[in-house]
C-alpha positions in Angstrom: 44.7 64.5 99.2 41.3 63.5 97.9 42.6 60.2 96.8 45.3 61.7 94.6 49.2 62.7 95.3 51.6 65.1 93.8 55.4 65.4 94.0 57.5 68.5 94.1 61.3 68.9 94.0 63.2 71.1 96.5 66.9 72.1 95.8 69.0 72.9 98.8 71.9 75.1 97.9 74.3 77.2 99.7 73.6 81.0 100.2 76.6 82.8 98.8 77.9 85.4 101.4 77.6 89.0 100.3 80.9 90.9 100.9 81.4 94.8 101.0 84.3 97.1 101.0 85.1 100.6 99.4 86.0 99.9 95.8 88.9 102.3 96.2 91.1 103.7 98.8 92.5 107.1 98.0 96.2 107.5 99.3 95.7 104.8 102.0 96.9 101.2 102.0 94.1 100.1 104.5 90.5 99.0 104.0 87.7 97.3 105.9 86.2 94.1 104.5 82.7 93.1 105.7 81.1 89.8 104.9 77.3 89.1 105.4 76.4 85.5 105.8 74.0 83.2 107.9 76.9 81.0 108.7 77.7 80.9 112.4 81.4 80.0 111.6 82.3 82.1 108.5 85.6 82.5 106.9 88.4 82.6 106.2 89.2 85.7 104.3 91.8 85.1 101.7 94.0 87.1 99.4 93.2 85.9 95.8 95.4 88.2 93.6 97.4 91.5 93.9 99.4 93.7 91.5 102.3 92.6 89.6 105.6 92.9 91.5 103.9 93.2 95.0 105.1 90.8 97.7 101.7 89.3 98.6 103.1 87.6 101.7 103.2 91.2 103.2 99.4 91.6 102.9 98.1 91.7 106.4 94.4 90.6 107.3 93.7 91.4 111.0 91.3 88.5 111.6 90.6 86.0 108.8 87.7 84.5 110.8 85.7 87.6 111.5 82.8 89.0 109.6 84.4 92.3 109.6 88.3 92.7 109.2 90.9 95.2 108.3 93.4 94.6 105.6 96.7 96.4 105.0 98.6 96.1 101.6 102.3 96.8 101.0 102.0 98.7 97.6 99.4 100.6 95.7 97.4 98.5 93.2 94.4 96.3 92.6 93.8 93.4 95.1 91.1 90.7 95.2 89.9 89.0 98.4 87.6 86.1 99.1 85.2 85.2 101.9 83.6 81.9 102.7 80.1 81.1 104.3 77.6 78.4 104.1 80.0 76.4 101.9 80.0 79.2 99.3 82.5 81.8 98.4 82.1 85.4 97.3 85.0 87.8 96.1 85.7 91.6 96.0 88.3 93.7 94.5 89.6 96.7 96.2 91.9 99.4 94.6 94.5 101.3 96.4 96.0 104.4 94.7 97.1 108.0 95.0 96.4 110.8 92.6 99.5 111.7 90.5 101.5 114.6 91.7 103.4 115.9 88.7 106.5 118.1 89.4 106.7 121.5 87.7 110.5 121.9 87.6 113.6 119.6 86.6 117.2 120.5 86.7 118.9 118.1 84.1 122.5 118.9 84.8 123.5 115.3 85.6 124.2 115.9 89.2 122.0 113.0 90.1 119.4 115.3 91.7 116.1 116.1 89.9 117.6 115.3 86.5 114.4 113.6 85.1 110.8 114.4 84.7 110.0 111.5 87.3 106.2 111.1 88.3 105.7 109.3 91.7 103.2 106.4 91.6 103.3 106.1 87.9 103.5 102.4 87.9 102.1 99.5 85.9 100.4 98.2 89.1 98.1 101.2 88.7 98.2 102.4 85.1 98.0 100.1 82.2 98.9 102.8 79.7 100.1 106.4 79.3 101.1 109.0 76.7 103.2 112.0 77.4 103.6 115.1 75.1 105.9 118.0 75.8 105.7 121.2 73.7 107.6 124.6 73.7 105.9 128.0 74.2 105.4 128.1 70.3 103.4 124.9 70.4 106.1 122.8 68.8 106.5 119.2 70.0 109.8 118.6 71.6 109.2 115.1 73.2 106.4 112.4 73.1 106.4 108.8 74.5 103.8 106.1 74.9 103.8 104.2 78.1 105.6 107.0 79.6 107.1 106.0 83.0 105.6 102.5 83.0 108.8 101.1 81.7 110.9 103.2 84.2 112.1 105.5 81.4 112.0 109.2 82.3 112.5 112.4 80.3 115.8 114.0 80.8 115.0 117.4 79.3 116.5 116.8 75.8 114.9 117.1 72.4 113.6 113.6 71.3 115.8 111.7 69.0 118.7 114.3 69.6 121.1 114.7 72.3 120.6 118.4 72.5 119.5 119.8 75.9 116.5 122.2 75.8 117.2 125.6 76.9 116.2 127.0 80.2 112.5 128.0 80.3 108.9 126.9 80.5 107.5 124.0 78.6 104.1 122.4 78.5 103.0 118.8 79.2 99.9 116.8 78.4 99.7 113.4 80.0 97.0 110.8 79.2 96.8 107.7 81.5 94.4 104.7 81.9 94.0 104.0 85.7 93.3 100.3 86.0 92.3 100.7 89.6 89.5 103.4 88.9 89.0 101.7 85.4 89.0 105.0 83.7 91.1 107.4 81.5 92.6 110.4 83.2 94.3 113.5 81.7 96.7 116.0 83.3 98.4 119.0 81.8 100.4 121.9 83.0 103.9 123.5 82.8 107.3 122.5 83.6 110.4 124.5 84.0 113.6 123.4 82.9 116.6 124.9 84.9 120.1 123.6 84.0 121.8 125.5 86.9 125.0 125.7 85.1 
C-alpha cells in the first residue's frame, strides 16, 4: 500500500479441548466426563492412570468417541483421563472415595470376628499417611501407630509393645489422615469400647 509493503507472521496451532468433571465423587464409583472442542470428530477418551493395585482394565468408559461420557471405576482412588480434539489433548483427574466410617466396638477374643480395630476404606489408594493414638480414660496412651491401616496392620486391643490385653471398657482414639483424593488433612476422634466377651 502507498508504494510500500509489510509482512506479518501467523501461527496456526491446535486449540486444546476443555474437559470438565466433578473433581470428587463421594461414595460413588461413577462420574460424567465432558469435553468441549470445535473438532467435529473428537476423541477418544483414554485412561491415563489410576490408583496402585487397581485393575485398570476394569475401568469402563461408556463411549470413548462422545463429547460427554460416563466412566465407572472398580475401586476408590484417584484416576486421570485424557480427551483429544483438534490434534491436542487435555487431561483431568477425578477422585472417588467414601468418608471413613470408624467402628466404636471391638471384641478381641480371637474368634475371628471383630478382633481388630479395622477401618473400612483405609487404603493407600486414598490415604498417603495416617497416625492413630489410643488413650484410656485417664489420658494415658496405650497405643499409637503411624501409617495405621495403610500397611494392613490393625490394632488388636493390646497394650503397645506388650502382649497384655486391655481390660473391658471405653477407650478414646484420635486419627489423623492425609486424603490424597481431596488433597487435604482430615482428623477423626471418638470412643471405642473393648469387650472381650469371655
